C-alpha positions in Angstrom: -17.7 0.9 -23.2 -20.7 -1.4 -23.2 -20.9 -4.4 -21.0 -20.2 -6.7 -24.0 -17.2 -4.7 -24.9 -15.8 -4.8 -21.4 -16.4 -8.6 -21.3 -14.7 -9.1 -24.6 -11.7 -7.0 -23.5 -11.5 -9.1 -20.3 -11.3 -12.3 -22.3 -8.6 -10.8 -24.5 -6.6 -9.9 -21.4 -7.0 -13.4 -19.9 -6.2 -15.0 -23.2 -2.9 -13.2 -23.4 -1.9 -14.8 -20.0 -2.1 -18.4 -21.4 -2.1 -20.3 -18.1 -3.0 -18.7 -14.8 -3.6 -19.1 -11.1 -6.6 -17.3 -9.8 -6.5 -16.0 -6.2 -9.9 -17.3 -5.3 -12.1 -16.7 -2.3 -15.6 -17.7 -3.6 -16.8 -14.1 -3.5 -18.6 -12.2 -6.2 -15.5 -10.9 -8.0 -13.1 -13.9 -7.8 -15.9 -16.3 -8.8 -16.7 -14.3 -11.9 -13.0 -14.0 -12.7 -12.6 -17.7 -12.3 -15.5 -18.5 -14.6 -14.2 -16.1 -17.2 -10.7 -17.6 -17.0 -12.0 -21.2 -17.4 -14.3 -20.2 -20.3 -11.5 -18.4 -22.0 -8.4 -20.7 -21.4 -10.0 -24.0 -20.6 -10.1 -25.7 -17.2 -6.7 -27.4 -17.8 -5.0 -24.0 -18.0 -6.5 -22.5 -14.8 -6.0 -23.2 -11.1 -8.1 -21.7 -8.4 -6.1 -21.3 -5.2 -7.9 -20.6 -2.0 -5.9 -19.4 1.0 -6.7 -21.4 4.1 -6.7 -19.2 7.2 -8.7 -18.6 10.4 -9.9 -15.4 8.7 -11.8 -17.4 6.1 -15.3 -18.2 7.4 -16.4 -21.8 7.0 -19.6 -20.8 5.2 -17.5 -18.8 2.7 -15.1 -21.8 2.2 -18.1 -24.1 1.5 -19.5 -21.7 -1.1 -16.1 -21.3 -2.8 -15.8 -25.1 -3.1 -19.3 -25.4 -4.4 -18.9 -22.6 -7.0 -15.5 -24.0 -8.3 -17.3 -27.3 -8.8 -20.1 -25.7 -10.8 -17.6 -23.9 -12.9 -15.6 -27.0 -13.5 -12.4 -25.4 -12.1 -9.5 -27.2 -10.5 -9.0 -25.9 -6.9 -6.1 -26.1 -4.5 -6.1 -25.2 -0.9 -3.0 -23.3 0.2 -1.8 -22.6 3.8 -1.1 -18.9 4.2 0.0 -18.7 7.8 -0.4 -14.9 8.2 -1.8 -15.3 11.7 1.7 -16.1 12.9 3.1 -12.9 11.5 3.3 -10.2 14.2 3.0 -7.5 11.6 -0.3 -8.9 10.5 -1.6 -9.8 13.9 -0.8 -6.3 15.3 -3.7 -5.2 13.1 -2.4 -1.8 12.0 -4.0 -0.1 9.0 -1.6 -1.9 6.7 -2.8 -5.3 7.9 -4.2 -6.2 4.4 -0.8 -5.6 2.9 0.8 -8.2 5.1 -2.1 -10.7 4.5 -1.8 -10.4 0.7 2.0 -10.6 0.9 1.7 -14.0 2.5 -0.9 -15.2 0.0 0.8 -13.9 -3.2 4.2 -15.1 -2.2 2.8 -18.6 -1.9 0.9 -18.3 -5.2 4.0 -17.0 -6.9 5.9 -20.0 -5.8 3.2 -22.3 -7.2 3.4 -20.6 -10.6 7.1 -21.4 -10.8 6.7 -25.0 -9.6 3.8 -25.9 -11.8 4.5 -23.9 -14.9 1.9 -21.2 -14.8 2.5 -17.8 -16.4 1.2 -15.7 -13.5 -1.4 -14.9 -10.8 -4.6 -12.9 -11.2 -6.8 -11.5 -8.5 -10.4 -10.3 -8.4 -9.9 -6.6 -7.7 -12.5 -4.6 -9.7 -12.5 -1.1 -11.0 -14.4 0.3 -8.1 -11.6 -0.9 -5.7 -9.2 1.7 -7.1 -11.2 4.4 -5.2 -11.1 2.4 -2.0 -8.6 2.1 0.8 -6.8 -1.2 -0.2 -3.3 -1.7 1.2 -3.3 -5.1 -0.4 -2.9 -3.6 -3.8 0.7 -2.7 -2.9 1.4 -6.4 -2.4 -0.2 -7.2 -5.8 2.2 -4.7 -7.4 5.3 -6.2 -5.6 4.4 -9.8 -6.7 3.2 -8.8 -10.2 -0.3 -10.0 -9.6 -2.5 -8.9 -12.5 -6.0 -7.5 -12.0 -7.9 -8.2 -15.3 -11.2 -6.8 -14.0 -9.5 -3.5 -13.3 -7.7 -3.5 -16.6 -11.0 -4.0 -18.4 -12.6 -1.2 -16.2 -15.2 -3.7 -14.9 -17.1 -2.4 -11.9 -18.9 -4.3 -9.1 -22.3 -3.7 -10.7 -20.9 -4.9 -14.1 -19.7 -8.1 -12.4 -23.1 -8.7 -10.8 -24.9 -8.2 -14.1 -22.5 -10.4 -16.1 -22.6 -13.0 -13.3 -26.4 -13.2 -13.7 -26.0 -13.8 -17.5 -23.6 -16.6 -16.7 -26.0 -18.0 -14.1 -23.4 -17.8 -11.3 -24.9 -18.3 -7.8 -22.7 -15.5 -6.5 -24.4 -12.8 -8.7 -26.4 -11.2 -5.9 -24.7 -12.3 -2.7 -23.4 -9.6 -0.3 -19.7 -8.7 -0.4 -17.8 -11.0 1.9 -14.4 -9.6 3.1 -12.3 -11.6 5.5 -13.2 -11.9 9.2 -10.1 -9.9 10.2 -11.7 -6.8 8.6 -14.2 -6.8 11.5 -11.6 -6.3 14.2 -11.0 -2.7 15.2 -7.5 -1.4 14.3 -4.9 -1.9 17.0 -6.7 -4.9 18.6 -4.6 -8.0 18.1 -5.9 -10.5 15.5 -6.2 -13.9 17.2 -7.9 -17.1 16.2 -10.2 -16.8 19.2 -11.4 -13.3 18.1 -12.0 -14.4 14.5 -13.9 -17.4 15.8 -16.1 -15.1 17.9 -17.0 -13.0 14.9 -17.7 -16.1 12.8 -20.0 -17.6 15.4 -21.8 -14.3 16.0 -22.4 -13.7 12.3 -23.5 -17.3 11.6 -26.1 -16.8 14.4 -27.4 -13.5 13.1 -27.6 -15.0 9.6 -29.8 -17.7 11.0 -32.3 -15.0 12.1 -32.8 -13.9 8.5 -30.3 -11.0 8.2 -28.8 -10.6 4.7 -26.1 -7.9 4.7 -24.5 -7.1 8.1 -21.3 -7.1 10.1 -20.3 -7.9 13.7 -17.4 -5.5 14.5 -15.1 -6.7 17.2 -14.1 -4.0 19.7 -12.5 -6.3 22.3 -15.3 -6.8 25.0 -17.9 -5.0 22.7 -19.7 -6.4 19.7 -21.0 -3.7 17.5 -23.7 -4.9 15.1 -24.3 -3.2 11.8 -27.4 -4.1 9.8 -29.3 -2.5 6.9 -31.9 0.0 8.1 -34.7 -2.1 6.6 -33.6 -5.0 8.7 -33.3 -3.2 12.0 -36.6 -4.7 13.2 -35.1 -8.2 13.1 -32.5 -7.2 15.6 -34.6 -5.0 17.8 -37.7 -7.2 18.2 -38.1 -8.2 21.8 -37.7 -11.9 21.2 -34.6 -11.6 19.0 -32.9 -8.9 21.0 -32.8 -11.1 24.1 -31.4 -14.2 22.3 -28.9 -12.1 20.4 -27.5 -10.7 23.6 -27.5 -14.1 25.2 -25.7 -15.7 22.3 -23.0 -13.1 21.8 -22.3 -13.0 25.5 -22.0 -16.8 25.6 -19.2 -16.6 23.0 -17.2 -14.0 25.0 -18.5 -10.5 24.4 -19.4 -8.5 27.5 -21.4 -5.8 25.8 -23.6 -6.1 22.7 -24.4 -2.9 20.8 -26.3 -1.9 17.7 -24.9 0.8 15.4 -27.7 3.2 14.5 -25.8 4.3 11.3 -26.5 0.9 10.0 -24.4 -1.3 7.7 -21.6 0.3 5.7 -18.7 -1.4 4.1 -15.3 -0.7 5.7 -16.7 1.3 8.6 -13.6 0.7 10.6 -11.7 2.8 8.2 -13.7 5.8 9.4 -11.4 6.0 12.4 -8.3 6.5 10.2 -6.9 9.9 9.2 -5.9 10.6 5.6 -2.2 10.5 6.7 -2.7 7.0 8.3 -4.3 5.8 5.0 -1.5 7.2 2.9 1.2 5.8 5.1 -0.4 2.3 4.6 -0.5 2.4 0.8 
């Protein structure tokens, strides 16, 4: 299918839903989906719901609010509370399932109370080939994935977002802060705050796409190969070490493999992945 054909199919799928809640994070995918829903159904028939949680970085929250305003969408903040769930905080490979279960159960309740026909999320066609335990929760709560149904990929979304003048078109992917914590290490508000502070600081130095992975006392920094020089320059190296130690890390390391999405999943066996899906 051409890009136009995919977009038309997406709008047909959305139109059939009549009145929807969009599980919204302000990232590339959910912002595009929200824009498409508002353009198709009208703002009065769409509600963007953003899950408020310690795993949502303040910078991402601010961008989400700004983008919803540009789109003209109604937005509601919902308390998710997954941090209090021991199955989530244990941070096993199925963590994402427990996170999405909390979010989707809250959104499903809102659909009943406010007369919406259902919930949609921003999963895209590429996500079907990735390790995504949260998809199981979507199935349980009957959350639709219109981008998947229309076979719209991440690159498709970026290209269509440019045509729609969305500010998210070229921003890096922005998964939750909990995705930076190594499996088996308890998710706590303190650890999430450490990651947020460390990444905010590195972003201020000019890095574009990177992660700070939390390995308890160790911070493992992943950056793009072309940006390694920003981290390794003598002046920046010293202030990075100083800053990250000041927020609680004892050791600060640089991953020579560079940035790669979902690198913590590399430690999982295929059996562990299958057991979590």
